[in-house]
C-alpha positions in Angstrom: 0.0 0.0 0.0 1.1 3.6 -0.7 1.9 5.9 2.2 -0.7 8.6 2.8 0.3 12.3 2.6 0.1 12.9 6.4 1.4 9.5 7.6 -1.9 9.1 9.5 -1.9 5.7 11.0 -5.3 4.1 11.1 -4.1 0.5 11.8 -6.8 -1.4 13.6 -9.5 1.2 12.9 -12.7 0.4 11.1 -13.8 3.0 8.6 -17.2 3.1 6.9 -17.8 5.3 3.8 -21.3 5.8 2.4 -21.8 6.7 -1.3 -18.6 4.7 -1.9 -19.5 3.9 -5.5 -18.8 7.5 -6.5 -15.6 9.1 -7.6 -14.9 11.2 -4.6 -16.0 8.8 -1.9 -14.3 5.8 -3.5 -11.1 7.8 -3.4 -11.7 8.6 0.3 -12.2 4.9 0.9 -8.9 4.1 -0.8 -6.9 6.7 1.2 -8.3 5.4 4.5 -7.3 1.9 3.5 -3.8 3.1 2.6 -3.6 4.6 6.1 -4.2 1.1 7.5 -8.0 1.1 8.2 -10.3 -1.8 7.4 -12.8 -0.1 5.1 -16.4 -0.8 4.5 -17.7 0.7 1.2 -21.4 1.2 1.3 -23.5 2.0 -1.7 -27.1 1.5 -2.8 -25.8 -0.4 -5.9 -23.3 -2.7 -4.3 -21.7 -3.6 -7.6 -20.4 -0.1 -8.0 -18.7 -0.2 -4.5 -17.4 -3.7 -5.2 -15.2 -2.4 -8.0 -13.4 -0.1 -5.6 -13.3 -2.6 -2.8 -11.5 -5.0 -5.2 -9.0 -2.2 -6.1 -8.2 -1.7 -2.4 -7.7 -5.4 -1.9 -5.5 -5.6 -5.0 -3.3 -2.8 -3.4 -3.0 -4.9 -0.3 -5.6 -3.3 1.8 -8.6 -4.6 3.7 -12.0 -3.7 2.3 -15.5 -5.1 1.6 -18.5 -3.7 -0.2 -22.0 -3.6 1.3 -25.4 -2.8 0.0 -26.9 0.1 1.8 -29.8 2.5 1.1 -29.1 5.5 3.2 -32.8 6.5 3.0 -33.9 3.4 4.9 -32.9 2.9 8.5 -33.3 -0.8 8.4 -30.9 -1.0 5.5 -28.4 1.1 7.4 -28.8 -1.0 10.5 -28.3 -4.2 8.5 -25.1 -2.8 7.0 -23.9 -1.7 10.4 -24.5 -5.2 11.8 -22.7 -6.8 8.8 -19.7 -4.5 9.2 -19.6 -5.2 13.0 -19.5 -9.0 12.3 -16.9 -8.7 9.5 -14.5 -6.0 10.9 -15.6 -5.0 14.4 -17.2 -1.8 15.6 -17.0 1.4 13.5 -14.4 4.0 14.4 -14.7 6.4 11.5 -17.9 7.2 9.6 -17.7 9.2 6.4 -21.2 10.3 5.3 -20.6 10.8 1.6 -23.9 9.7 0.0 -25.7 12.6 -1.6 -26.7 14.2 -4.9 -29.1 16.4 -6.8 -32.2 15.8 -8.9 -32.9 17.4 -12.3 -36.5 18.2 -11.5 -35.3 20.2 -8.4 -33.2 22.4 -10.7 -34.2 25.5 -12.7 -33.2 25.9 -16.3 -32.2 29.5 -15.9 -30.1 31.4 -13.4 -32.5 34.3 -13.3 -36.3 34.5 -13.7 -37.4 36.3 -16.8 -40.9 37.5 -17.7 -42.9 34.8 -19.3 -41.0 31.9 -17.9 -43.9 30.9 -15.7 -46.1 30.3 -18.8 -43.3 28.8 -20.9 -43.7 25.0 -20.8 -40.2 24.6 -22.4 -38.6 26.3 -19.4 -38.4 24.7 -15.9 -38.7 27.8 -13.7 -38.8 28.1 -9.9 -42.5 27.5 -10.1 -42.1 24.2 -11.8 -39.8 22.6 -9.2 -41.4 19.3 -8.4 -42.1 18.9 -4.6 -41.3 15.2 -4.7 -37.9 16.0 -6.3 -37.1 18.6 -3.8 -38.0 16.2 -1.0 -35.8 13.5 -2.7 -32.8 15.9 -2.7 -33.3 16.8 1.0 -33.8 13.2 2.0 -30.8 12.0 0.1 -28.4 14.6 1.6 -29.8 15.3 5.0 -31.8 12.2 6.0 -29.1 10.2 4.2 -26.6 11.6 6.7 -28.8 11.1 9.8 -29.8 7.5 9.3 -26.3 6.0 8.8 -25.1 8.1 11.8 -27.9 6.6 13.9 -26.9 3.1 12.8 -23.1 3.4 13.2 -22.7 5.8 16.2 -24.3 3.1 18.4 -21.0 1.2 17.8 -18.9 4.3 18.8 -20.6 5.0 22.2 -18.2 4.4 25.1 -15.1 4.0 22.9 -12.3 6.4 22.4 -11.0 7.8 19.1 -14.2 7.7 17.1 -15.2 10.4 14.6 -17.6 11.3 11.8 -16.8 13.2 8.7 -19.8 14.5 6.7 -19.5 15.7 3.1 -21.1 19.1 2.7 -20.5 21.5 -0.2 -19.6 25.1 -1.1 -23.3 25.5 -1.8 -23.8 25.4 2.0 -21.9 28.7 2.2 -23.2 30.5 -0.9 -26.1 29.0 -2.8 -25.5 28.4 -6.4 -27.9 29.4 -9.1 -30.2 26.8 -10.5 -29.9 24.3 -7.6 -31.9 25.6 -4.7 -32.8 22.2 -3.2 -29.2 20.9 -3.3 -27.8 24.1 -1.8 -30.4 24.1 1.0 -29.8 20.4 1.7 -26.0 20.8 2.0 -26.5 23.9 4.3 -28.6 21.5 6.4 -25.7 19.0 6.4 -23.3 21.6 7.7 -25.7 22.7 10.4 -26.3 19.1 11.4 -22.5 18.6 11.6 -22.4 21.3 14.3 -25.4 19.9 16.1 -24.0 16.4 16.2 -20.6 17.7 17.3 -22.2 19.3 20.4 -24.6 16.4 21.0 -21.9 13.7 21.1 -19.0 15.7 22.5 -19.4 14.1 26.0 -19.0 10.7 24.4 -15.7 11.7 22.8 -17.0 11.5 19.3 -15.8 14.3 17.0 -18.0 15.4 14.1 -16.6 17.5 11.3 -17.3 18.1 7.6 -15.5 18.8 4.4 -17.0 21.2 1.8 -15.6 20.4 -1.6 -15.6 23.2 -4.1 -15.8 22.3 -7.8 -14.5 18.9 -8.8 -15.0 17.7 -12.4 -16.1 14.3 -11.4 -19.3 12.1 -11.5 -22.6 14.0 -11.8 -20.8 17.3 -12.2 -19.4 16.5 -15.6 -22.6 17.0 -17.4 -23.0 20.5 -16.0 -19.4 21.4 -16.7 -18.7 20.0 -20.1 -20.7 19.6 -23.3 -21.0 16.2 -25.0 -18.1 17.1 -27.3 -15.9 17.8 -24.4 -15.9 21.6 -24.6 -16.5 23.5 -21.4 -20.0 24.9 -20.8 -20.7 28.6 -20.0 -21.2 27.6 -16.4 -17.7 26.2 -16.3 -16.3 29.6 -17.4 -18.2 31.3 -14.6 -17.0 28.8 -12.0 -13.4 29.1 -13.0 -13.6 32.9 -13.1 -14.8 32.8 -9.5 -12.1 30.3 -8.4 -8.9 32.2 -7.7 -6.8 29.0 -8.4 -8.4 28.9 -11.9 -9.1 25.2 -12.1 -11.2 22.3 -10.8 -10.1 20.2 -7.9 -8.8 16.7 -8.2 -10.3 14.0 -6.0 -6.9 13.3 -4.5 -6.9 16.9 -3.1 -9.5 16.0 -0.6 -7.2 13.3 0.9 -5.2 15.6 3.2 -8.2 17.2 4.8 -9.8 13.8 5.4 -6.7 12.3 6.9 -6.2 15.4 9.1 -9.8 15.3 10.5 -9.6 11.5 11.3 -6.2 11.9 12.9 -6.7 12.0 16.7 -3.2 13.5 17.3 -3.6 16.2 14.7 -7.3 17.1 15.1 -8.2 15.7 18.6 -9.5 19.1 19.8 -11.3 19.9 16.5 -15.1 19.3 16.3 -18.0 21.0 14.7 -16.1 22.6 11.8 -16.6 22.5 8.1 -13.5 22.9 6.0 -13.7 24.2 2.5 -11.5 22.6 -0.1 -12.3 25.0 -2.9 -9.3 26.6 -4.6 -10.3 30.0 -2.9 -13.9 30.1 -4.2 -15.3 31.0 -0.8 -12.7 33.7 -0.3 -13.2 35.5 -3.6 -15.7 38.4 -3.9 -15.4 38.6 -7.6 -13.5 41.8 -7.5 
């Protein structure tokens, strides 16, 4: 196994990553394994997580994929029981499952006269309630339910922590995606609430807020089918002082720092942006 960038030693620890079938969370699972953790990769479609679990094992790590629907507590509890049987109690939980829904997204950044009557345009008034609910459930409830299932295994034990995956949308809502922005703001708020609620149990709870990463579901928003950048890409890069998208590997250091008890043992309730300066730039 390769050494991790902070030499964080997680030998003997059990790490659980939800949404591990995706690009960013699968990379997080890999770096936790490289640090010595036994990693459980949870995903609704288990075959997607299995691909990355196999890659970890091929590198010499310990990993296993599990089916888990983060919107169903019984599914989360079943996964928690299976991980407990296979690896032991959970020490690190990364709540990475999340996403958006096209029917909870507006077509335009700004409302224009006539949009409300135009059937070809999805305006704010056309946002489907069930889609908005789906986005909130996936991101917010999808953080609460796995936490309920796995924190039971952390109670009364030292050195346990949770890392939630928020977004830069939680700080400044992006145009077109009101439901996703609101849901991620809720995740950041929940991170603070959980940090206070479990602090007497020694469980630290923090979050990472990725900026713009050209991976997974973002690709369709950032690039046209012919590979050329969209107009939205131009606006994003103009608002990102470092002038580029992030790479999944650039989340590794923040993750390893937050799960490292020696480095971050007195840190709880924070959300760290990894955004190339996006949150610091006023546009002027």
